[in-house]
BAFI-3210 file (N, C-alpha, C; in Angstrom, 3 decimals, decimal comma, padded with zeros to 6 digits):
// residues 243
n [1|2|3|4|5|6|7|8|9|10|11|12|13|14|15|16|17|18|19|20|21|22|23|24|25|26|27|28|29|30|31|32|33|34|35|36|37|38|39|40|41|42|43|44|45|46|47|48|49|50|51|52|53|54|55|56|57|58|59|60|61|62|63|64|65|66|67|68|69|70|71|72|73|74|75|76|77|78|79|80|81|82|83|84|85|86|87|88|89|90|91|92|93|94|95|96|97|98|99|100|101|102|103|104|105|106|107|108|109|110|111|112|113|114|115|116|117|118|119|120|121|122|123|124|125|126|127|128|129|130|131|132|133|134|135|136|137|138|139|140|141|142|143|144|145|146|147|148|149|150|151|152|153|154|155|156|157|158|159|160|161|162|163|164|165|166|167|168|169|170|171|172|173|174|175|176|177|178|179|180|181|182|183|184|185|186|187|188|189|190|191|192|193|194|195|196|197|198|199|200|201|202|203|204|205|206|207|208|209|210|211|212|213|214|215|216|217|218|219|220|221|222|223|224|225|226|227|228|229|230|231|232|233|234|235|236|237|238|239|240|241|242|243]
n.u [-035,091|-033,208|-032,178|-031,652|-031,020|-029,098|-028,635|-026,195|-025,204|-022,592|-020,553|-017,973|-015,640|-014,044|-016,330|-018,713|-017,807|-016,761|-019,083|-020,521|-018,882|-019,154|-021,890|-022,007|-020,370|-022,016|-023,920|-025,603|-026,771|-025,513|-026,009|-023,909|-023,179|-021,792|-020,382|-018,215|-017,480|-015,218|-013,730|-015,735|-016,343|-013,907|-013,879|-016,115|-015,207|-013,166|-014,630|-016,041|-013,939|-013,575|-015,579|-018,143|-021,479|-022,084|-023,308|-022,396|-023,517|-023,190|-023,959|-025,070|-025,709|-027,047|-028,791|-031,999|-033,053|-030,920|-030,960|-033,438|-032,926|-030,940|-032,308|-034,136|-032,397|-031,359|-033,679|-034,357|-032,205|-032,125|-034,683|-035,661|-035,385|-033,734|-032,075|-031,236|-028,661|-028,009|-025,458|-023,823|-022,040|-020,910|-018,517|-017,693|-015,514|-015,956|-015,788|-018,497|-019,322|-018,545|-019,620|-019,896|-022,289|-022,724|-021,473|-022,930|-025,423|-024,633|-023,970|-026,418|-027,922|-026,670|-026,187|-028,600|-031,078|-030,833|-030,940|-033,562|-035,003|-034,078|-035,005|-037,780|-038,104|-037,313|-038,973|-041,313|-040,181|-038,785|-040,880|-042,130|-040,154|-040,038|-042,603|-042,357|-040,316|-040,308|-038,373|-036,907|-034,262|-033,178|-030,369|-028,917|-026,191|-025,076|-023,389|-021,061|-020,811|-023,376|-024,443|-022,899|-022,362|-020,022|-017,627|-016,765|-017,678|-020,354|-022,577|-022,381|-022,621|-025,233|-026,739|-026,309|-027,414|-030,044|-030,374|-030,309|-032,669|-034,532|-034,245|-035,328|-037,992|-038,615|-038,469|-040,636|-042,733|-042,697|-042,357|-044,387|-044,597|-042,667|-040,121|-037,028|-035,174|-032,038|-029,751|-026,379|-023,748|-020,788|-017,579|-014,423|-013,460|-011,183|-010,779|-010,662|-012,015|-011,261|-008,680|-007,772|-007,612|-006,076|-003,353|-003,507|-005,144|-004,116|-003,402|-004,576|-007,485|-011,091|-012,041|-013,109|-014,068|-015,133|-017,576|-018,794|-019,063|-020,954|-023,249|-023,637|-024,302|-026,771|-028,330|-028,468|-029,921|-033,119|-036,424|-037,946|-036,338|-035,220|-032,698|-032,150|-030,046|-026,510|-023,601|-020,254|-017,145|-013,719|-011,779|-012,165|-012,784|-015,428|-018,117|-016,645|-014,687|-015,898|-016,901]
n.v [024,764|024,702|027,515|027,161|024,155|021,368|018,233|015,937|013,290|010,852|012,403|012,451|012,964|014,351|015,406|015,519|016,401|018,886|020,192|020,128|021,791|024,258|024,740|024,844|027,074|028,989|029,186|027,014|024,465|021,231|017,826|015,226|012,305|009,043|005,859|004,803|005,041|006,150|007,662|009,428|010,825|012,081|013,869|015,420|016,491|018,106|020,017|021,115|022,279|024,565|026,105|025,310|023,998|020,724|017,414|013,997|011,108|007,875|005,736|003,082|003,330|001,464|000,234|000,255|000,680|001,979|004,361|005,441|005,819|007,758|010,008|010,379|010,986|013,410|015,002|014,937|016,324|018,869|019,629|020,566|020,716|022,109|021,751|018,997|016,865|014,439|012,630|010,390|007,747|005,048|003,687|001,143|-000,298|-002,558|-005,064|-005,489|-008,075|-009,558|-008,807|-008,433|-009,688|-008,898|-006,402|-005,034|-004,896|-003,402|-000,880|-000,136|-000,021|001,941|004,182|004,761|003,603|004,489|007,267|007,586|006,571|008,224|010,702|010,271|009,921|012,374|014,304|015,270|017,057|018,794|019,909|021,401|023,348|024,486|025,557|027,474|029,356|029,383|028,113|025,222|022,827|020,123|018,331|016,172|014,148|013,269|012,288|012,931|010,587|009,669|010,879|010,323|007,620|005,728|003,229|000,256|001,332|000,789|000,090|001,905|004,307|003,936|004,021|006,668|008,063|007,415|008,763|011,420|011,461|010,821|013,066|015,055|014,180|014,424|017,214|018,061|016,977|018,079|020,809|022,704|022,705|024,307|023,296|022,780|020,839|019,710|018,189|017,220|016,920|016,055|015,772|014,131|014,503|015,741|013,467|010,478|008,597|009,127|008,352|006,239|007,189|009,431|009,576|008,987|010,951|013,288|016,188|019,495|018,253|018,700|020,519|019,570|021,771|023,337|022,171|022,601|025,401|025,564|024,728|026,869|028,798|027,745|028,067|030,780|031,752|033,057|032,082|031,913|030,959|028,093|025,676|022,969|021,194|020,855|020,721|019,721|020,135|019,667|022,311|022,409|019,713|018,817|016,429|014,147|013,020|011,230|011,234]
n.w [045,138|042,162|040,118|037,395|035,645|034,440|032,763|031,930|029,983|029,526|030,596|031,649|030,295|027,331|024,823|026,374|028,896|028,209|027,396|029,807|031,351|030,001|030,389|033,206|033,698|032,674|034,590|035,145|037,270|037,758|036,776|036,139|034,281|033,809|032,904|034,418|037,743|039,187|037,323|036,542|038,948|039,378|037,245|037,928|040,335|039,397|037,998|040,152|041,503|040,134|041,012|040,287|040,534|040,979|040,693|040,643|039,024|038,594|035,846|033,808|030,525|029,037|030,673|031,805|034,385|035,625|034,154|034,892|037,604|037,442|036,386|038,459|040,576|039,685|039,704|042,418|043,553|042,264|041,377|038,962|035,349|032,762|030,592|028,670|027,878|025,767|025,468|025,815|024,294|022,158|019,973|017,752|015,592|012,975|010,408|008,138|007,512|009,620|012,057|015,564|017,646|020,312|020,374|018,485|019,812|022,030|020,930|019,786|022,136|023,823|022,150|020,876|022,020|024,680|024,355|023,506|025,750|027,832|026,941|027,016|029,820|030,834|029,783|031,257|033,247|031,540|030,092|032,086|032,535|029,973|029,810|031,751|030,996|028,246|026,703|026,868|026,451|024,451|023,588|021,355|020,877|017,887|015,004|012,366|011,055|010,998|008,830|006,650|006,394|007,047|006,021|007,878|010,220|010,369|012,036|014,146|012,628|011,667|014,054|014,774|012,636|013,123|015,544|014,676|013,153|015,173|016,754|015,103|015,034|017,742|018,114|016,502|017,909|020,499|020,418|020,818|023,500|024,420|024,164|022,629|020,246|019,286|017,081|017,176|014,912|014,758|013,077|013,365|016,647|019,065|021,048|023,084|021,566|019,001|018,755|017,183|014,595|014,411|013,548|010,820|009,650|010,523|012,574|013,593|015,370|015,556|018,433|021,752|023,190|021,181|020,707|023,141|023,028|021,034|022,348|024,062|022,138|021,191|023,461|023,694|021,597|020,532|021,749|019,456|017,497|016,067|015,893|014,078|013,630|013,936|012,120|012,333|010,918|009,894|008,431|004,944|004,601|004,380|004,140|003,901|005,655|007,776|011,171]
ca.u [-035,015|-032,210|-032,702|-031,604|-030,270|-028,852|-028,196|-025,295|-024,705|-021,261|-019,997|-016,713|-014,492|-014,331|-017,409|-019,637|-017,197|-016,681|-020,438|-020,835|-018,136|-019,781|-023,160|-021,726|-019,856|-023,150|-024,823|-026,461|-026,397|-025,281|-025,833|-023,127|-023,248|-021,003|-020,414|-017,132|-017,630|-014,001|-013,444|-016,804|-016,194|-012,728|-014,300|-017,001|-014,378|-012,460|-015,604|-016,311|-012,776|-013,735|-016,720|-019,406|-022,340|-022,128|-023,396|-022,076|-024,380|-022,786|-025,064|-024,874|-026,747|-027,776|-029,632|-033,137|-033,155|-029,894|-031,422|-034,498|-032,287|-030,235|-033,280|-034,677|-031,373|-031,312|-034,882|-034,280|-031,184|-032,330|-036,101|-036,039|-034,460|-033,843|-031,268|-030,848|-027,635|-027,841|-024,143|-023,121|-022,000|-019,820|-018,301|-016,840|-015,294|-015,876|-016,266|-019,922|-019,571|-018,099|-020,074|-020,091|-023,639|-022,630|-021,113|-024,107|-026,400|-024,094|-024,093|-027,844|-028,416|-026,121|-026,262|-029,967|-032,122|-030,693|-031,431|-035,031|-035,525|-033,787|-035,936|-039,089|-038,115|-037,044|-039,938|-042,158|-039,429|-038,486|-042,113|-042,315|-039,220|-040,478|-043,766|-041,951|-039,557|-040,471|-037,312|-036,050|-033,441|-032,616|-029,308|-028,513|-024,931|-025,028|-022,048|-020,989|-021,019|-024,802|-024,827|-022,035|-022,322|-018,653|-017,285|-016,183|-018,432|-021,728|-023,578|-022,264|-023,228|-026,683|-027,341|-026,240|-028,437|-031,316|-030,426|-030,697|-034,087|-035,298|-034,202|-036,316|-039,314|-038,798|-038,771|-042,003|-043,728|-042,688|-042,074|-045,457|-044,418|-041,542|-038,887|-036,335|-034,287|-030,996|-028,774|-025,017|-023,107|-019,372|-016,590|-013,510|-013,176|-009,965|-011,107|-010,123|-012,690|-010,613|-007,264|-007,423|-007,536|-005,312|-002,136|-003,785|-005,762|-003,357|-004,015|-005,450|-008,868|-012,102|-011,826|-014,324|-014,577|-015,949|-018,936|-019,329|-019,474|-022,198|-024,353|-023,870|-025,023|-028,154|-029,050|-028,577|-030,881|-034,438|-037,375|-038,521|-035,318|-034,850|-031,586|-032,401|-028,848|-025,243|-022,564|-018,906|-016,106|-012,471|-011,771|-011,856|-013,067|-016,806|-018,663|-015,850|-014,040|-016,983|-016,433]
ca.v [024,436|025,452|028,484|026,453|022,927|020,581|016,857|015,578|011,918|010,802|013,675|012,312|013,346|014,694|016,315|015,688|017,222|020,257|020,754|020,366|022,975|025,442|024,962|025,276|028,438|029,863|029,249|025,841|023,439|020,110|016,402|014,573|010,859|008,184|004,477|004,494|005,966|006,861|008,666|010,417|011,672|012,915|014,962|016,289|017,221|019,142|021,086|021,777|023,086|025,849|026,788|024,914|023,121|019,480|016,100|012,912|009,933|006,826|004,991|002,332|003,811|000,340|-000,327|001,163|001,049|002,999|005,620|005,963|006,301|008,991|011,101|010,590|011,661|014,808|015,690|015,087|017,313|020,205|019,936|021,074|020,376|023,047|021,279|017,589|016,569|013,005|012,609|009,113|006,981|004,094|003,331|-000,037|-000,559|-003,955|-005,362|-005,803|-009,513|-010,235|-008,027|-009,152|-009,373|-008,160|-005,020|-004,440|-004,591|-002,343|000,397|000,188|000,301|003,181|005,307|005,063|003,279|005,364|008,600|007,509|006,400|009,437|011,744|009,943|010,124|013,777|015,240|016,019|018,177|019,740|020,633|022,413|024,441|025,148|026,371|028,579|030,425|029,349|027,437|024,164|022,358|018,778|018,211|014,787|014,049|012,284|012,220|013,012|009,219|009,487|011,536|009,904|006,166|005,265|001,812|-000,238|001,874|000,747|000,089|003,218|005,298|003,726|004,533|008,126|008,513|007,298|009,854|012,634|011,321|010,909|014,469|015,770|013,781|015,024|018,637|018,224|016,550|018,805|022,240|023,525|022,712|025,179|022,514|022,658|019,685|019,876|017,113|017,631|015,942|016,400|014,847|013,637|015,427|015,348|012,688|009,109|007,844|009,415|007,978|005,282|007,828|010,678|009,542|008,936|012,180|014,455|017,098|019,358|017,823|019,546|020,521|019,429|023,096|023,834|021,648|023,342|026,734|025,413|024,679|028,258|029,439|027,278|028,611|032,228|032,143|033,349|030,972|031,858|030,456|026,696|025,139|021,533|020,363|021,531|019,836|020,215|019,475|020,399|023,113|021,781|018,280|018,485|015,226|012,977|012,420|011,020|010,889]
ca.w [043,723|041,397|039,152|036,120|035,848|033,237|032,942|030,831|029,979|028,929|031,041|032,381|029,474|025,948|024,467|027,488|029,933|027,690|027,453|031,217|031,797|029,417|031,075|034,570|033,662|032,380|035,730|035,303|038,232|036,862|037,020|035,094|034,424|032,942|033,389|035,367|038,880|039,573|036,292|036,593|040,130|039,163|036,374|038,706|041,302|038,648|037,760|041,431|041,878|039,464|041,605|039,672|041,322|040,211|041,306|039,717|039,203|037,654|035,246|032,574|029,631|028,461|031,730|031,995|035,804|035,847|033,574|035,751|038,815|037,111|036,292|039,809|041,376|039,255|040,176|043,873|043,901|041,705|041,277|037,651|034,266|031,649|029,464|028,656|026,884|025,535|024,822|025,956|023,053|021,974|018,579|017,595|014,181|012,553|009,060|008,172|007,421|010,840|013,199|016,821|018,121|021,578|020,085|017,823|020,855|022,870|020,234|019,712|023,467|024,356|021,212|020,418|023,008|025,849|023,979|023,497|027,109|028,607|026,498|027,595|031,265|031,176|029,192|032,212|033,802|030,465|029,770|033,131|032,262|028,744|030,133|032,621|030,316|026,786|025,973|027,389|025,338|024,357|022,596|021,140|020,157|016,805|014,432|010,909|010,589|010,778|007,590|005,554|006,303|006,839|006,091|009,115|011,355|009,849|013,107|014,782|011,738|011,618|015,287|014,775|011,690|013,836|016,528|013,941|012,829|016,423|017,180|014,285|015,512|019,065|017,932|015,972|018,892|021,774|020,239|021,380|024,960|024,746|024,150|021,354|020,175|018,278|016,923|016,851|014,033|014,578|012,560|014,393|017,733|019,760|022,235|023,031|020,510|017,718|018,811|016,123|013,287|014,467|012,744|009,383|009,126|010,965|013,534|014,757|015,225|016,203|019,875|022,558|023,563|020,075|020,908|024,280|022,575|020,268|023,310|024,458|021,033|021,179|024,614|023,589|020,575|021,090|021,635|018,121|016,584|016,307|015,103|014,137|013,518|013,705|011,601|012,609|010,129|009,788|007,208|003,673|004,538|004,057|004,772|003,512|006,828|008,734|012,504]
c.u [-033,968|-032,892|-032,697|-030,656|-030,182|-028,372|-027,402|-024,880|-023,384|-020,434|-018,646|-015,494|-014,982|-015,441|-018,324|-019,084|-017,087|-018,041|-020,817|-020,131|-018,783|-021,095|-022,942|-021,236|-020,961|-024,230|-025,757|-025,907|-026,494|-025,417|-025,039|-023,132|-022,314|-020,944|-019,401|-017,133|-016,386|-013,679|-014,473|-016,618|-014,965|-013,076|-015,184|-016,207|-013,615|-013,393|-015,899|-015,158|-012,796|-014,988|-018,067|-020,156|-022,602|-022,404|-023,072|-022,933|-023,951|-024,000|-024,586|-026,017|-027,547|-028,758|-030,756|-033,285|-032,109|-030,339|-032,510|-033,924|-031,546|-031,191|-033,859|-033,674|-031,258|-032,507|-034,824|-033,315|-031,586|-033,789|-036,572|-035,015|-034,731|-033,121|-030,925|-029,846|-027,469|-026,552|-023,450|-023,170|-020,819|-019,742|-017,314|-016,726|-015,144|-016,324|-017,699|-020,203|-019,075|-018,468|-020,300|-021,423|-023,615|-022,337|-022,216|-025,118|-025,930|-024,281|-025,552|-028,362|-027,954|-026,391|-027,687|-031,018|-032,049|-031,180|-032,957|-035,582|-035,248|-034,740|-037,311|-039,141|-037,991|-038,109|-040,838|-041,433|-039,130|-039,723|-042,413|-041,409|-039,617|-041,688|-043,415|-041,275|-039,491|-039,387|-036,523|-035,350|-033,015|-031,553|-028,871|-027,225|-025,009|-023,583|-022,149|-021,158|-022,491|-025,292|-024,052|-021,897|-020,942|-018,519|-016,622|-016,846|-019,927|-022,783|-023,564|-022,938|-024,736|-027,359|-027,350|-027,198|-029,816|-031,469|-030,834|-032,181|-034,950|-035,329|-035,225|-037,733|-039,616|-039,186|-040,205|-043,057|-043,814|-042,490|-043,144|-045,424|-043,246|-040,210|-038,325|-035,406|-033,323|-030,097|-027,423|-024,364|-021,658|-018,607|-015,672|-013,138|-011,981|-010,297|-010,522|-010,769|-012,038|-009,149|-006,854|-007,156|-006,576|-004,090|-002,437|-004,391|-005,020|-004,140|-003,860|-006,844|-009,797|-011,919|-013,142|-014,919|-015,396|-017,402|-019,591|-019,815|-020,755|-023,411|-024,669|-024,672|-026,499|-028,970|-029,242|-029,445|-032,253|-035,348|-038,003|-037,542|-034,953|-033,733|-031,699|-031,146|-027,627|-024,229|-021,211|-017,912|-014,826|-012,456|-011,348|-012,249|-014,484|-017,261|-017,791|-015,275|-015,064|-016,433|-017,477]
c.v [025,306|026,455|027,923|025,282|022,140|019,192|016,452|014,127|011,869|012,006|013,594|012,745|013,867|015,697|016,574|016,573|018,672|020,937|021,067|021,614|024,252|025,764|025,462|026,707|029,441|029,803|028,077|024,937|022,094|018,749|015,854|013,079|010,189|006,816|004,205|005,496|006,776|007,981|009,788|011,372|012,570|014,107|015,948|017,118|018,349|020,318|021,847|022,678|024,450|026,589|026,408|023,947|021,855|018,296|015,061|011,703|008,878|006,072|004,284|002,687|002,692|-000,292|000,655|001,582|002,099|004,346|006,251|006,516|007,608|010,175|011,414|011,334|013,129|015,584|015,928|016,200|018,719|020,596|020,431|020,604|021,301|022,561|019,812|017,382|015,049|012,806|011,254|008,333|006,049|003,741|002,187|-000,350|-002,048|-004,063|-005,863|-007,301|-010,280|-009,436|-008,927|-008,730|-008,555|-006,685|-004,291|-004,004|-003,435|-000,981|000,818|000,644|001,652|004,365|005,712|004,819|004,207|006,774|008,636|007,447|007,610|010,563|011,511|010,297|011,588|014,745|015,944|017,226|019,229|020,548|021,701|023,619|025,205|026,024|027,588|029,694|030,279|028,645|026,503|023,543|020,903|018,812|016,756|014,754|012,912|012,236|012,472|011,629|008,924|010,131|010,995|008,388|005,588|003,752|001,500|000,319|001,848|000,817|001,426|004,286|005,175|004,252|006,061|008,734|008,466|008,385|011,158|012,600|011,459|012,346|015,300|015,448|014,397|016,483|018,851|017,910|017,471|020,316|023,118|023,550|023,585|024,459|022,516|021,452|019,869|018,655|017,710|016,531|016,329|015,331|014,432|014,749|014,874|014,710|011,290|008,301|008,052|008,998|007,099|005,948|009,009|010,670|009,629|010,224|013,430|015,318|018,529|018,864|018,884|019,425|020,307|020,772|023,724|023,394|022,360|024,724|026,666|025,346|026,087|029,001|029,041|027,889|030,120|032,682|032,324|032,130|030,850|031,336|029,029|026,283|023,619|020,678|021,255|020,483|020,496|019,435|020,287|021,166|022,312|020,335|017,945|017,240|014,000|012,266|012,236|010,582|010,175]
c.w [043,036|040,476|037,745|036,266|034,552|033,631|031,713|030,973|029,216|029,326|031,706|031,589|028,129|025,756|025,663|028,576|029,478|027,725|028,893|031,734|031,266|030,122|032,496|034,627|033,357|033,458|035,919|036,398|037,514|037,521|035,845|035,363|033,429|033,604|034,490|036,528|039,191|038,593|036,325|037,766|040,009|038,274|037,118|039,705|040,618|038,351|039,049|041,851|041,207|039,935|041,045|040,589|040,512|041,124|040,241|040,056|038,191|037,123|033,995|031,638|028,974|029,450|032,059|033,455|036,167|035,322|034,429|037,046|038,605|037,066|037,670|040,683|040,989|039,800|041,673|044,266|043,482|041,472|039,929|036,623|033,092|030,401|029,672|027,536|026,818|024,737|024,881|024,647|023,016|020,490|018,468|016,111|013,890|011,101|009,121|008,153|008,641|012,084|014,414|017,421|019,400|021,324|019,311|018,875|021,732|022,208|020,080|021,074|023,969|023,440|020,857|021,499|024,210|025,562|024,036|024,924|027,991|028,224|027,097|029,082|031,663|030,667|030,210|032,813|032,737|030,080|030,816|032,871|031,011|028,974|030,961|031,837|028,795|026,014|026,876|026,190|025,517|023,272|022,535|020,326|019,154|016,304|012,938|010,289|010,341|009,501|006,387|005,420|006,083|006,861|007,425|010,372|011,031|010,940|013,830|013,929|011,683|012,874|015,287|013,755|012,351|014,887|015,858|013,620|014,071|016,935|016,404|014,755|016,871|018,945|017,476|017,028|020,100|021,633|020,880|022,909|025,382|024,813|022,735|021,408|019,010|018,268|016,552|016,015|013,783|013,811|013,684|015,369|018,516|021,114|022,058|021,910|019,147|017,695|017,626|014,777|013,243|013,560|011,257|008,839|009,555|011,938|013,029|014,388|015,794|017,717|020,634|022,948|022,448|020,242|022,095|023,885|021,757|021,191|023,805|023,389|021,050|022,313|024,538|022,421|021,213|020,967|020,250|017,080|016,960|015,352|015,145|014,184|013,337|013,269|011,830|011,746|010,202|008,473|005,985|003,530|004,112|004,795|004,540|004,734|007,934|010,074|013,310]
res [m|a|e|k|a|a|l|v|t|g|g|s|s|g|i|g|l|a|i|a|r|a|l|g|e|d|g|y|e|l|t|v|s|a|r|r|p|d|k|l|e|a|a|a|a|d|l|r|s|d|g|l|e|v|q|s|v|p|a|n|m|a|d|e|e|n|l|q|g|l|v|a|a|h|k|e|r|y|g|r|l|d|v|l|i|n|n|a|g|v|g|i|g|e|a|m|d|s|l|t|t|k|y|v|d|m|q|l|g|v|n|l|r|a|v|i|l|m|t|r|s|c|l|p|l|l|k|e|a|g|g|e|h|g|k|a|l|i|v|n|t|a|s|l|a|g|k|a|g|p|a|w|l|s|v|y|g|a|t|k|a|a|v|i|n|f|s|e|a|t|e|r|e|v|a|k|s|g|i|q|c|t|a|l|a|p|g|f|v|d|t|a|m|a|d|f|i|k|e|s|i|g|e|p|l|i|q|p|s|d|i|g|e|a|i|r|f|l|l|h|t|s|p|s|c|h|v|p|e|i|v|f|v|r|p|g|e|g|y|v|a|a|g]
***
């Protein structure tokens, strides 16, 4: 059994990969998951080249059987789970009066339903870890869009608002089991998802490594300190530039 282990969804690039790197560098054995096998394995190989212990498990976050298989693969490899990072997400911009049903369902499935189902499936392992050392951690990647309700990203923003609410409910329900839950609400981060806005808002954007450092902070606070939410914005922007 590993000494400490983490599972990261959406771990092939951007925020998820930065979080996985931070966790691996801090001694966590890792399961990383994403939808595209080739891209995922390339990311895992890059982490391994730096001496980190990583397994890659491709999974479609909208498919419940895939999610169950992901959790089973993590348990079989490492036998424990100390940190769950629900990071996989998809954002599709559309006018509200012409929303595409397929894209609505996709965002609800990946951004919200998967967070709920992954949390449900991982709670037994997280409770074991929380009982062992008093602090297991769930981190759900939401967005500033979940707090500011941006136009053209109405469905994405709604799913992220729900993730923040679900994170609060999770914390209240499982805190006595030694599990903490934090929602991350970043504005525009320098990833492929922000390519559409980079020219209009200018650079630099928030860096994926900034989010990775936030995970380190959460893991280094004492079990008596809970951080329910972290908001990330560029200097001077406040909640206006919702990401």
